[in-house]
C-alpha positions in Angstrom: 101.8 82.5 88.9 103.6 85.7 88.3 106.4 87.3 90.5 104.1 90.9 90.5 101.1 88.6 92.7 103.8 86.7 94.7 104.5 90.2 96.1 101.5 90.8 96.2 100.2 87.5 97.8 103.0 88.0 100.2 103.0 91.7 101.2 99.0 90.8 102.5 99.7 87.5 104.4 103.6 89.4 106.0 100.0 91.9 107.4 98.1 89.7 108.3 95.7 92.2 108.2 93.0 93.5 105.1 94.8 96.0 103.4 93.8 99.0 100.9 95.6 98.5 97.3 97.3 102.1 98.1 98.9 100.1 100.8 99.7 96.9 99.4 101.6 99.1 96.1 103.4 100.8 98.7 104.6 97.5 100.5 105.5 96.4 97.6 107.0 99.0 95.5 104.4 98.2 92.3 102.0 100.7 90.9 99.0 101.0 92.5 96.9 100.6 88.9 98.9 97.4 88.5 97.7 96.1 92.1 94.3 96.9 91.2 94.8 94.1 88.3 96.7 91.7 90.1 94.5 91.8 92.8 91.7 91.4 90.5 92.7 88.5 89.1 93.8 86.5 92.4 90.4 87.5 94.0 88.2 85.4 90.5 90.9 83.3 91.2 90.4 83.1 95.3 93.2 83.5 96.2 92.5 86.9 98.0 89.6 88.1 99.7 87.6 91.4 100.5 86.7 91.5 103.6 85.2 94.7 103.7 84.9 96.8 100.7 87.8 98.4 98.6 90.2 95.6 101.2 92.0 93.1 100.6 93.7 89.8 102.9 95.3 86.6 101.8 92.6 84.1 101.4 93.9 82.1 104.8 93.1 85.5 106.6 89.4 84.6 106.2 89.7 81.1 107.6 92.0 82.6 111.1 89.5 85.6 111.6 86.8 83.5 111.9 
């Protein structure tokens, strides 16, 4: 896993709530377009989920919110 992907996962895990891509970019210091690409990759790998439109959370969030 790339460093930037790990940064995004860490930010989502630390937040413990769904975040918008812009919030993730702010938290990680990455460009928002880059964050969007990373989220797409992580979502297809089931590492993140999207509990509601335009919000993303760590895959563990789904398990703890049920």
